[in-house]
C-alpha positions in Angstrom: 82.6 3.7 -35.9 81.3 5.0 -32.6 79.5 7.2 -30.5 79.4 9.5 -27.6 76.9 9.3 -24.8 76.2 12.4 -23.0 73.2 12.7 -20.9 70.4 9.8 -20.1 68.7 8.4 -23.0 66.5 5.6 -23.3 66.9 2.4 -22.9 66.3 1.7 -26.1 68.3 3.9 -28.1 71.5 2.9 -25.9 70.8 -0.9 -27.1 70.3 0.5 -30.7 73.3 2.6 -30.6 75.8 -0.5 -32.0 79.1 1.3 -31.5 82.0 2.1 -29.1 81.4 4.3 -26.3 83.5 7.0 -24.7 84.0 9.9 -22.9 82.2 13.1 -24.4 85.1 15.0 -23.5 87.5 12.9 -26.1 85.0 14.6 -28.7 84.4 18.5 -28.9 82.4 19.2 -32.1 78.9 17.7 -33.4 78.7 15.6 -36.1 75.9 14.7 -38.8 73.7 11.7 -37.2 74.3 12.7 -33.7 71.3 13.1 -31.5 71.5 15.5 -29.3 68.9 18.2 -27.0 69.6 22.0 -27.9 69.7 24.2 -24.7 68.6 27.9 -25.7 71.4 29.2 -23.1 69.3 32.9 -22.5 65.8 30.8 -21.4 67.4 27.9 -19.8 64.5 25.8 -21.7 65.2 22.5 -24.5 63.9 22.7 -28.0 61.3 20.5 -27.8 58.0 19.2 -30.4 55.3 16.4 -29.2 52.2 15.1 -31.7 50.4 18.7 -30.2 48.8 21.0 -33.4 49.1 25.0 -33.4 45.2 25.9 -32.9 46.2 28.7 -35.5 48.8 29.8 -38.1 49.9 26.7 -40.1 48.2 23.9 -38.0 51.1 22.2 -37.8 53.0 20.2 -35.1 54.0 22.4 -32.7 57.7 23.5 -31.3 58.1 24.6 -28.1 60.9 25.2 -25.1 60.8 23.0 -21.9 62.9 23.5 -18.7 62.5 19.6 -18.0 66.1 18.6 -18.8 65.1 14.1 -19.0 61.4 14.6 -21.8 62.4 12.3 -24.7 60.4 14.7 -26.7 63.5 17.3 -26.3 65.8 15.3 -28.9 66.8 15.9 -32.6 68.8 13.9 -35.3 71.3 16.2 -36.7 70.9 15.3 -40.7 71.8 16.5 -44.1 69.2 18.6 -46.6 68.3 16.6 -49.3 70.5 18.3 -51.7 73.3 17.5 -49.9 74.3 14.4 -48.2 75.7 14.6 -44.2 77.9 11.4 -43.8 77.6 10.1 -40.1 80.2 10.8 -37.9 81.2 14.0 -40.4 81.4 17.3 -38.3 79.3 19.6 -38.9 80.7 22.9 -40.7 79.9 26.2 -39.6 78.0 27.6 -42.2 76.1 24.2 -43.2 72.9 23.9 -44.2 71.1 20.9 -42.0 68.0 19.7 -41.4 67.0 18.6 -37.5 64.7 15.7 -37.6 62.5 15.3 -34.3 63.1 11.6 -33.2 59.8 10.7 -31.7 57.7 11.8 -34.8 59.4 12.3 -37.7 59.1 15.5 -38.7 61.9 17.9 -39.7 62.0 21.8 -37.3 60.8 24.2 -40.1 59.3 27.8 -40.8 57.3 29.7 -43.1 55.6 33.2 -43.1 52.9 32.0 -40.9 52.5 34.3 -37.4 53.6 32.9 -34.1 50.5 32.4 -31.6 52.4 34.3 -29.4 54.9 36.4 -29.5 53.4 37.3 -33.6 57.2 36.7 -34.6 57.7 34.0 -37.3 56.0 30.6 -36.4 58.5 27.9 -36.2 56.7 24.0 -36.5 57.9 20.2 -37.0 56.7 19.3 -40.3 57.1 16.5 -43.1 56.7 12.4 -42.6 59.6 9.7 -42.0 61.8 12.1 -41.9 60.8 14.1 -44.8 59.4 17.2 -45.8 60.4 20.1 -47.8 63.1 23.0 -48.4 61.5 25.1 -45.4 63.0 22.2 -43.0 67.0 23.3 -43.8 68.4 25.7 -41.1 72.2 27.3 -41.4 74.4 26.7 -38.7 76.5 30.0 -37.2 79.3 29.3 -35.3 82.6 31.0 -35.1 85.3 28.7 -36.2 85.3 26.2 -39.0 83.7 23.7 -37.1 80.3 23.4 -34.3 81.9 22.7 -31.2 79.9 21.0 -28.8 80.3 23.6 -25.9 79.7 26.5 -28.1 76.5 28.9 -28.3 75.1 28.6 -32.2 72.7 30.0 -33.7 70.3 28.6 -36.7 69.3 31.1 -39.3 66.3 29.3 -41.4 67.9 29.0 -45.2 65.0 30.6 -47.1 63.3 33.5 -44.8 66.4 33.7 -42.8 64.9 34.3 -39.3 66.5 33.4 -36.3 65.5 30.1 -33.8 64.6 32.0 -30.6 62.6 32.2 -27.6 61.8 35.3 -25.6 59.9 33.9 -22.9 56.3 33.8 -23.9 54.8 30.9 -22.3 51.8 28.9 -23.1 48.6 27.7 -21.2 46.4 24.6 -21.4 47.2 21.9 -23.0 50.8 22.5 -22.6 50.6 24.8 -19.5 54.6 26.6 -19.1 55.8 25.9 -22.4 58.2 28.5 -24.2 57.2 29.7 -27.7 59.5 28.9 -30.3 59.7 31.1 -32.9 62.1 33.2 -36.3 63.5 36.3 -35.7 64.7 38.3 -38.3 67.4 40.5 -35.4 69.8 38.5 -33.5 70.0 38.7 -30.1 70.8 36.8 -27.0 67.2 35.0 -27.1 68.8 33.0 -30.4 71.7 31.0 -29.2 71.4 27.6 -28.6 73.7 24.7 -27.0 74.0 21.1 -27.4 73.2 19.0 -24.1 72.2 15.5 -23.4 72.6 12.8 -26.3 74.7 10.4 -28.5 77.1 12.3 -30.6 78.7 9.8 -33.4 82.3 9.3 -33.8 84.4 10.1 -37.1 85.4 6.7 -39.0 88.0 6.2 -41.4 86.2 3.1 -42.5 83.5 4.4 -44.4 80.2 6.3 -44.4 77.0 6.4 -44.5 74.4 9.3 -45.8 72.6 10.2 -42.8 70.2 12.9 -45.1 68.1 9.8 -44.1 66.3 9.7 -41.2 67.2 7.5 -38.1 65.3 4.2 -38.1 66.4 4.0 -34.5 62.9 3.9 -32.1 62.9 5.7 -29.2 
């Protein structure tokens, strides 16, 4: 089993990733168990969360977009759903349902019919504890071919409501000044495309597999 390091990660991540390191160019697809940053390609912000709750709507943990590259609060683990295992190193298929778990807080990328605070679109939050939430944590990967390519711009459709994970540029004030609102939109547009950036990409293994529907037990 192995993983590919791309970009900068905290030292504890590198130490806990007990695999063979190789050049990221050798593996061009995203695999289950990978820990990645996701860039909104139109607005040049990375999907981000932190232990700051919305002051309206659901009151759940907020999800934003940030311009900073090195913020550890922008790492997300690619996982299976509660009904479908996602074995480490398995390429993520186009049309597959996944969960994206915020590594530092253990909450899943989530959406529901609450209204987002700035744009009045559909609220996107982080929900659950230790990687376990509910069916509203599931997202369908929309991509062009058979598997999710690392250099491809893809969309994430909320499985239950069919809203697309999007950014349209609205900015928050205090206490998260300058961060962009992330929300769900029913109409596909250039605001809804994302691309993997920095992270640890798990290499496929021919010897055994592990159920990665469970969260990573790595501390950042």
